[in-house]
N, C-alpha and C positions, 0 to 999 in steps of 0.2 A: 216144226221145221224138219224137212226130210234130210236124210243123211247126205244125198248128193248135193242138195242145196247148201248144207253146212260146209261140205268140202269146197263148194264154189266160193263161198265167202273166204275160206282160208286161202285158197289159191289167189284170189283177187287182192287180198289185203296183205300178203306177205311181202317183205322187202324185195325189190327187184321186179315186181310186177308194176301195176299202175300206181301203187302207193310208194312213197309218200307224196300226197298232193299238197303243195304249199298252202298255208292259210290265205295267202293273197288270191288264190284261185277259188276260194270258197263259193262265190256267187255262180261260177260256171258249173259247179257240181251240186247245186241246191237240190235238184230233182233226185239225183243219186242218193244224197244224204237223207232226203225225206223217205225214200223207199227203204233204205237200209235201217233207218231208225224205226220205221213202222214194223219191219220184220223182227227187230229186236224186241219191240214192245209186245209183239204177239207171243213171245216166250213167256210173258207174264211176270208177276211179282212173286218173289219167294219170301221166306220167313224173315230174313234180315237183309240189310243192305249189302253186307259182304257176300252172302250167298247169291244174291241177285247179280252183283257185278261179276262174280265167278261164272255164273251161268251165261251171262252175256258175252264175256270175254272168250270163253271156250270156242264158240263158233266163229269168232272174228279172227283170232290169231292162233297159230300152232305154238306150242311151247318153244320150239326151236326158233321161230320168228320172234317170240317175246323175249328171248335171251339177248337179242340184238338191241334192245331198248332199255332205257331207264326213263323215269318220268320226266326229269329235267334234262336229260342228256348228260354224258360224262365226257367232257373234252372231245377228243377225237376218237375215243374208244367206242362209245355207244351213241345211238341216235336218241333224240328227245321225243318221247311219245306224246307229250302235251302239244306238240306242233302239228300232229297229224290230223287229217280230216277224220280218221277213225275215232280219235278221242272225242271230237265234237259230236259225232253220231252216237257214241256210247254215252256221253254225258247227257245228251238230250233224252235218250231212251230211259236212262236211270232216273233222271229228275222228273220224268213224266209219271213214274211210279212212286217216287218219294219227293214230292214238291217241297217239303219242309227241310230236307237235308241240305247242309251247307256244302259249298263247292269243296272246301278243305276236307270234309269227311269223305266225299266221293273220291277225291284224288288220293286220299290215304289208302283206300281199298284197292284202287287201281295200281298204286305203287306196290302194295303187298302182292298182288297177282303177278306183276312183272318180276318182283324179287324171287318169287317161288317157282318161276319157270324152269330153272335149272334142276331143282330137286324133282319137280313134276315130270320133266323129260326123263330123268334117270329112273324114276319109278315106272314110267311107261315102258322103257326099254327092258327093265328087269322082268316085267310081266310077260313080255313077248317071248 
């Protein structure tokens, strides 16, 4: 995946752009989902499920955007990532590489990535 294409994913999927697309509109975006899922699948499978999810999430969301979400949503403070079309795309791509993994295990590593966004953002700022 080229750098400009990766940036395109980040711009498209950040809050305030076309996302979040409500789950009820899933059928209208099936072609988009298929294309994005195929693009993630091309990134390939890594050594472990956790590394694969990290490598898939990095082109999808910036850390700044990830800080605005929790997996379940937290009252009025944060949005629920599980309700996003992005979650369905990510889940389909991950389970194509790991068909025997449970949904709970995939969700656990997505939650971990969302939780680590703040520290990852701070590290990136310190490097710059």
